[in-house]
N, C-alpha and C positions, 0 to 999 in steps of 0.2 A: 148316476147323479154327478153333476159337477160341483166343484168345491165353491164357486162363486160365480153366479150368473154374469155373463157379459165379459168375464176376466179371462185373459189368455191362459192356455193350460201351461202347467208350471215349468218344467225343465224337460230338455231332450234326455233320453236313456243313458247316453254316454256320461253326459255331465253328472247324473245321478250316482251312477256307478263309480265314478271317479271322487264324488264326495264321500260315498260309502267307504271306499278304500282308504281315504284319507283319514276318515274317523278311526277306523280300526287302527292305523298307525299310530296316531296320538293318544289313542286310550279313550273308549266312549266315557269313561267316568268324569273326563273333564267336562263334559257336557250337563253333567248333574246340577252343579250350582252356579248360576249366574254370577258374574264378578262385577261389582261396581268398579268402574275406573274413575269415580269422582269427577265426571265432566258434568257439573250440576247447572241447572237453570232454575232461577227462583222467581216467584212472584206472589206476593201476599203470603198467604201460609202454605203455599203449595211448592214442594221442591221436587224436580224431577232430574234423575240422572239418565242422560241420553249417552252415555259413553258406549253402550252396548246396542244403539239403535240399528246400526248397521247389520247386527247379529239378529235382528227381528224382536227385540224387546226393550222396554224401559223399566225402571225402578223408579217408583214414586211414594212420597208421603206426605201427610199434613202434619201440623203441629199437633202435639200431645193435646189430647181433648176428651172430655166426657161425653160430648155430644156425638150424635151419630154423623157420618160423614160419607160421602158419594164422590167417586171419581167417574167423570164421563171423557171417553176417548172418541175424538171425531175424525172421520176420514171422507172427505168428500159429503156425500148424502148419507154415510152411514154414521151411527152412533151407538156407542156400547156403554152402558153405566154398570158401575161396579160399586160394591161397600168397600169402604176403605177403614182399616183398623184406626182406633183412637189412641194408640199407644205411641205414635209418632215414629214407627218402624216403616222401613221400606217394603213394598210388596212388588211383585214382578208382574207385568202386564204386557201381553203380546202385542206386536204390530202387524197382525194378522193380514191386513190388506196389502201388505208389499211396500214398494218405494212410493213416496209421495210426501204430501204435507199432512201432519197430524196436529191436531189442536187437543191439549189436555186440560180439562176444568175440575177444580176442587169446589164442591158444596158442602155446606155445614148446616144442620137441621136447627132451626130456630124455635118452632114450637109446631105441635101436631105434625102435618105433612108439608109444612113450608120448609125450604132451605134457601140459603142465601150464598152467592158466589163469593169464594174467599181466595181465589187464584186462578189464573188463565195463562198457559205457556204454548206457543206453537212452533213446529220444528221441521225441517224437512229431512227425509230419510233417502238414502241410496243404498239398495242392497244387491250384492253381486248374486246372491241365491235366496230366493224368496222362499224357499222351504225351510231354510234354516230356523226360522222361528218355531217350527213344530219339532225341534229337536231339544227344547228347554222347557224346564218345569214353569208354571205360572200359577194364579192363584186358583184357577179351575182344575189345574192338573198339578197338583202341589206334592212334591216328592223331593228327597234328597239321597245321598249315598247310604242313609241308614234306614231307609224305607223297605220294608219286608219285601214288597212286590219287586223292587228293584234288584234286591239280593237274589230273589228267585229267579228273576229273569237272566241275570249273569249265569248262575248254575244251569238252567234250563238249556241257555244258548251256547255253553261251552262248547268249544270245538267247531261251532257253525260259523262259516264265513260269507254266506249268501243272504240278501235281504229275504227271499222267497223261503229259505230254511227258517229264518229268524221269526218272519211273520206266521208262517203255519205252526210253528211250536208253540207261540204266545196264544194263537187263537184256540188251538187244541188243549191247551192247559185251561184256559179259560172256560170252555165248554165243558171239560170234564170234572172241574173242581168247585165251580160256584153255582150256587142257587139263587133264585130271586127272593128277595125279603119283602113278602106281602103285608107283614106287619108294618114295617118302617113306611111302606108306600101309604099306608092310610093315615099316617101323621107327618107328613112332609110339610115343612113350614115354607113360606115365600122366602125367596133369597138364600135357601140352603145350598151350601157347596158341597160338591163332592166329598165323600168320607172314605180316602183310600185307606188309611190304617184300619179304621173300624170295620169296613167291609172285608178287608183282607183276613182280619183275625176271626170273623164269623164265617169266612168263606160264604158270604151272603150280602147282598145289597140291592138297591134299587137301580133304575137304569143308568143314571148319571154315575154312581159309584163304580159300576161294572165297566162303563166306557172309559171312566178315568183310570181304572188300575190298567186295561187294556193299553190305554194311550201311553201311561207311565212306562210300562215294560217295554213296549215297542221304542219309545224315544230314547229310554236308558240304553238301547242297543243299537243306536243308530239308524232306526226306520223312522222317517218323518210320519207323524200320524197326528189326526185332529180329533178333538171332542166335538161333536155336532150336535147341536140342540134346535129342537123344532117340535114338530107334531108327527105322531103315527096315527093316522086317521084324525080323530078329534082329541086325542089324548097327548099331553105335553111328554116329551121324550128325548133320549138322548142315545147316540150311537156313534160309530167310529169310522172314520175314512182313514186310508193310509197310501202312500205311494211306495210300491214294490217294484223295484228294478224298471222304474219310470211308468208304471202302470197304475191307476187308481184302484184300490181295493175297498170295498164295502163290508163291514161286520157289525152286525146288530147282536151284542152279547145277550141281550134279555129276551128277544126272540128266540135265539138259538137254544138258550136253556128252558123255553117254555114259559117265560114270565109276560109274553105278550104275544097277540095273534099274527102271525105272518099273513102276508098278501094284502096289506092296507098302504096308502099312499103316504110317503113321506114328504113332509114340508119343512125346508130348512129355514130358520130364523136367525141364529148366528152360530159361530163356532170359535174354538180356543185352541 
């Protein structure tokens, strides 16, 4: 499965290996917390920090409000819609489609299901490495240096120097230590984000929790990975892809631990 229909394959193997070596040299922990450079753009109630756009992500916030807010990120014909916190705090959003022009739009709920536009910004991004986006936390793969999954990944991968070794170690750990949470799957709410900390403590989660934990562990060790969301057969589902030594790898933790049936068709809707 390709990461995006019609988009060129990401990078040559030699470039990926050079990137991985550089990450090890500077310390992978530097990738854990995106740093605002205060290169701010403002329109209406929307503020966007584009200082890290070339790294593959932005930080956005609306004004503090008791009303529900949504953020839309548009790239060409693609649009992704996120819930935005009402505290006026920055959240991290990936620029997962690579270089090009993005438009970010803030909406605020007025009544029922009605929203009004409260801010709109456009900017053009040039990335030297379009995989870089998938080495940082974001709203869907939310972690930092205190996250237990990240600490375990550091311990698990101590002494490992190759992407293949790291990928295999993380995948093996997930398969050997986690179970599928059938109870939680019966009460999932629309718009619910992956819960990395909760699932880690229980060693149990639904598909998006398990996929997000895997992605967080891989990213924190310098392996570009994506949280993929779509359908497995007719069931809404989440899984993982990663680039390991220049080769795309597919991993579905839910299927691997017996929480979903293998052999059905995967249909990709979006990824983070």
